[in-house]
C-alpha positions as CSV (number, residue, x, y, z in Angstrom):
1,X,27.2,27.1,-28.5
2,X,24.3,29.0,-30.1
3,X,22.9,32.0,-28.3
4,X,19.7,30.0,-27.9
5,X,21.2,28.6,-24.7
6,X,23.2,31.7,-23.7
7,X,26.6,30.0,-23.6
8,X,28.4,33.1,-22.2
9,X,26.1,33.0,-19.1
10,X,26.7,29.2,-18.6
11,X,30.4,29.6,-19.1
12,X,30.5,32.3,-16.4
13,X,28.5,30.0,-14.1
14,X,30.8,27.0,-14.3
15,X,33.9,29.2,-14.0
16,X,32.5,30.7,-10.8
17,X,32.0,27.2,-9.4
18,X,35.5,26.0,-10.3
19,X,37.0,29.1,-8.7
20,X,34.8,28.7,-5.6
21,X,36.0,25.1,-5.3
22,X,39.7,26.1,-5.4
23,X,39.1,28.8,-2.7
24,X,37.3,26.2,-0.6
25,X,40.4,24.0,-0.6
26,X,40.0,21.7,-3.6
27,X,43.2,20.6,-5.3
28,X,41.3,20.3,-8.6
29,X,37.7,20.6,-9.8
30,X,35.4,20.5,-12.8
31,X,31.9,21.9,-13.2
32,X,29.1,21.4,-15.7
33,X,26.1,23.6,-16.4
34,X,23.2,22.1,-18.4
35,X,20.3,23.8,-20.0
36,X,17.4,22.3,-21.9
37,X,14.1,23.3,-23.5
38,X,11.4,21.1,-25.0
39,X,7.8,21.1,-26.2
40,X,5.6,18.0,-26.7
41,X,2.1,17.1,-27.7
42,X,0.3,13.8,-27.0
43,X,-3.0,12.7,-28.7
44,X,-5.3,9.7,-28.5
45,X,-8.2,8.7,-30.7
46,X,-8.0,11.9,-32.6
47,X,-8.0,14.3,-29.6
48,X,-5.2,16.1,-27.9
49,X,-4.5,14.6,-24.5
50,X,-1.7,16.9,-23.3
51,X,0.7,19.6,-24.2
52,X,3.9,20.1,-22.4
53,X,6.6,22.8,-22.4
54,X,9.6,22.7,-20.1
55,X,12.8,24.5,-19.5
56,X,15.5,23.5,-17.1
57,X,19.0,24.6,-16.0
58,X,21.2,22.7,-13.5
59,X,24.8,22.7,-12.4
60,X,27.1,20.0,-11.0
61,X,30.5,20.3,-9.4
62,X,33.1,17.7,-8.8
63,X,36.0,18.4,-6.5
64,X,39.3,16.5,-5.7
65,X,41.1,16.7,-2.4
66,X,44.1,14.6,-2.9
67,X,42.8,11.3,-4.1
68,X,39.4,11.9,-2.5
69,X,36.5,13.0,-4.6
70,X,32.9,14.2,-4.2
71,X,30.2,15.5,-6.5
72,X,27.2,17.7,-5.9
73,X,24.4,18.9,-8.1
74,X,22.0,21.8,-7.7
75,X,19.8,24.3,-9.6
76,X,21.5,27.1,-11.4
77,X,20.4,29.6,-8.8
78,X,22.4,27.9,-6.1
79,X,25.2,29.9,-4.4
80,X,28.6,28.8,-5.8
81,X,30.4,29.3,-2.5
82,X,28.0,27.2,-0.5
83,X,28.0,24.5,-3.1
84,X,31.8,24.4,-3.3
85,X,32.2,24.3,0.5
86,X,29.7,21.4,0.8
87,X,31.5,19.5,-2.0
88,X,34.9,19.9,-0.4
89,X,33.6,18.9,3.0
90,X,32.2,15.7,1.5
91,X,35.4,14.9,-0.3
92,X,37.5,15.2,2.9
93,X,35.5,12.4,4.5
94,X,35.4,10.2,1.3
95,X,37.6,7.2,0.9
96,X,40.7,7.6,-1.3
97,X,40.5,6.4,-4.9
98,X,43.8,6.2,-6.8
99,X,42.1,6.3,-10.1
100,X,40.2,9.5,-9.7
101,X,41.4,12.8,-11.2
102,X,41.1,15.1,-14.2
103,X,42.3,14.1,-17.6
104,X,45.9,14.9,-18.5
105,X,46.0,18.3,-20.1
106,X,47.9,16.8,-23.0
107,X,44.9,14.7,-23.9
108,X,42.4,17.5,-24.0
109,X,41.1,18.7,-27.3
110,X,42.2,22.2,-28.1
111,X,39.8,22.8,-30.9
112,X,36.7,20.6,-30.8
113,X,35.2,19.5,-34.1
114,X,31.8,20.7,-35.1
115,X,29.7,17.5,-35.1
116,X,26.6,19.2,-36.6
117,X,24.4,18.3,-33.6
118,X,22.2,21.4,-33.7
119,X,19.3,22.3,-36.0
120,X,17.7,25.7,-35.2
121,X,14.4,24.9,-36.8
122,X,11.5,26.0,-34.5
123,X,8.5,23.7,-34.4
124,X,5.1,24.9,-33.2
125,X,2.7,23.0,-31.0
126,X,0.3,22.9,-33.9
127,X,2.9,21.2,-36.1
128,X,3.6,18.7,-33.4
129,X,-0.2,18.0,-32.9
130,X,-0.7,17.4,-36.7
131,X,2.3,15.0,-36.8
132,X,1.0,13.0,-33.8
133,X,-2.5,12.8,-35.3
134,X,-1.2,11.7,-38.7
135,X,0.8,9.0,-37.1
136,X,-2.1,7.7,-35.1
137,X,-4.5,7.7,-38.0
138,X,-2.0,5.7,-40.1
139,X,-1.6,3.2,-37.3
140,X,-5.4,2.8,-36.8
141,X,-5.8,2.2,-40.5
142,X,-3.7,-1.0,-40.4
143,X,-5.8,-4.2,-40.5
144,X,-6.1,-5.8,-37.1
145,X,-5.5,-2.7,-35.1
146,X,-8.4,-2.1,-32.7
147,X,-7.4,0.8,-30.4
148,X,-4.8,3.4,-29.8
149,X,-2.6,3.7,-26.8
150,X,-1.5,7.2,-27.8
151,X,0.7,9.1,-30.2
152,X,3.1,12.0,-29.6
153,X,5.5,14.4,-31.1
154,X,8.1,16.6,-29.5
155,X,10.9,19.0,-30.3
156,X,13.7,20.3,-28.0
157,X,17.3,21.3,-27.5
158,X,19.8,20.9,-24.8
159,X,23.4,21.9,-24.2
160,X,26.1,22.0,-21.6
161,X,29.3,23.8,-20.7
162,X,32.2,22.0,-19.0
163,X,35.0,23.8,-17.3
164,X,38.0,22.4,-15.4
165,X,40.5,23.8,-13.0
166,X,43.3,23.2,-15.4
167,X,42.0,25.5,-18.0
168,X,39.7,23.5,-20.2
169,X,36.4,25.0,-21.3
170,X,34.1,23.2,-23.8
171,X,30.5,23.3,-24.8
172,X,27.9,21.9,-27.2
173,X,24.3,22.2,-28.0
174,X,22.1,19.5,-29.7
175,X,18.6,19.4,-31.0
176,X,16.1,16.6,-31.0
177,X,12.9,16.0,-32.9
178,X,10.8,12.9,-31.9
179,X,7.6,11.1,-32.9
180,X,6.1,8.0,-31.5
181,X,2.9,5.9,-31.7
182,X,1.6,3.0,-29.7
183,X,-1.5,0.9,-30.7
184,X,-3.4,-2.3,-29.7
185,X,-4.3,-5.1,-32.1
186,X,-6.7,-8.0,-31.6
187,X,-9.7,-8.5,-29.2
188,X,-10.3,-9.7,-25.7
189,X,-7.5,-11.9,-24.2
190,X,-5.8,-11.9,-27.6
191,X,-5.0,-8.2,-27.6
192,X,-1.4,-7.2,-28.3
193,X,0.4,-3.9,-28.1
194,X,3.4,-2.5,-29.9
195,X,4.9,0.8,-30.9
196,X,7.2,2.7,-33.3
197,X,9.2,5.8,-32.7
198,X,11.7,8.1,-34.4
199,X,14.2,10.5,-33.0
200,X,16.4,12.7,-35.1
201,X,18.7,15.6,-34.5
202,X,17.8,17.4,-37.8
203,X,14.3,18.4,-38.7
204,X,14.7,17.4,-42.3
205,X,15.8,13.8,-41.3
206,X,12.5,13.0,-39.6
207,X,10.6,9.9,-40.6
208,X,7.1,10.7,-42.0
209,X,4.4,10.4,-39.3
210,X,2.5,8.1,-41.6
211,X,5.4,5.7,-41.8
212,X,5.8,5.7,-38.0
213,X,2.1,5.0,-37.6
214,X,2.0,2.2,-40.2
215,X,5.0,0.5,-38.7
216,X,3.5,0.7,-35.2
217,X,0.2,-0.9,-36.5
218,X,2.0,-3.6,-38.4
219,X,4.1,-4.5,-35.4
220,X,1.1,-4.8,-33.2
221,X,-0.9,-6.8,-35.8
222,X,2.0,-9.3,-36.2
223,X,1.9,-10.1,-32.5
224,X,-1.7,-11.6,-32.8
225,X,-1.6,-15.3,-32.3
226,X,2.0,-15.4,-31.3
227,X,3.2,-18.6,-29.5
228,X,6.1,-19.6,-27.5
229,X,9.1,-20.9,-29.5
230,X,10.3,-24.5,-28.9
231,X,13.5,-24.9,-27.0
232,X,16.6,-25.6,-29.2
233,X,19.6,-24.1,-30.9
234,X,18.4,-21.2,-33.1
235,X,19.9,-18.2,-34.8
236,X,19.3,-14.9,-33.0
237,X,18.4,-11.9,-35.1
238,X,18.2,-8.5,-33.4
239,X,15.3,-6.2,-34.2
240,X,16.6,-2.7,-35.3
241,X,15.1,-1.2,-32.1
242,X,17.1,-3.7,-30.0
243,X,20.2,-3.1,-32.0
244,X,20.0,0.6,-31.3
245,X,19.8,-0.2,-27.6
246,X,22.9,-2.5,-27.7
247,X,24.9,0.3,-29.4
248,X,23.7,2.7,-26.7
249,X,24.9,0.4,-23.9
250,X,28.3,0.2,-25.6
251,X,28.5,3.9,-26.0
252,X,27.6,4.4,-22.3
253,X,30.2,1.9,-21.2
254,X,33.0,3.8,-22.9
255,X,31.8,7.2,-21.9
256,X,34.2,8.8,-19.5
257,X,31.3,10.0,-17.3
258,X,30.2,6.4,-16.6
């Protein structure tokens, strides 16, 4: 993990949680420390509506007492001993689950691959503002678009460290650069709203704000005069936005944390 998130400090934190869990009576345990940082700017009708900057750091601990399990989460400043004792006490009164447990050590990755998830590019609030304004202007220029519901741009990074009581320690850090625009087309009772967004892990892969705005405007304008389709057998075509969501549901279903 990059020093941006101080991986050594996070590693020490999860190691302390795991050790505290074992001392409190857990047969096995794993702990996660998560840290994130983000900046975002929102605009509407050519003016800045809000600027946000946030930083967070949280920890979670999962303990196993036999086939009983319990999990607790807290802020990073929480006392490891108190957190571990609470988790173990919860586990002791939980029902047994024969399928709970840490992964077999033989299945653990010894040398994780670098998945190229992090881009260290720093983006200023002014850059985010200009991108949001450019996207909104492009959307409002589309024929049929009559109002803006807002445009925004953000940049951030997040990472975590995972440690287990059987010796595994792993970490990663990932960046995220996002832009979005939402506009309204039509008049009166015929108004329609739609949007477009882009989220990338690498700064150079971002979609141009003008393209995002144009697509948002075109989507909203296409909705004007829409009517209910007749009932019958039809082919189903998934919009790319929906297709991304389907892939996300599949990924979530096979994620071991689910």
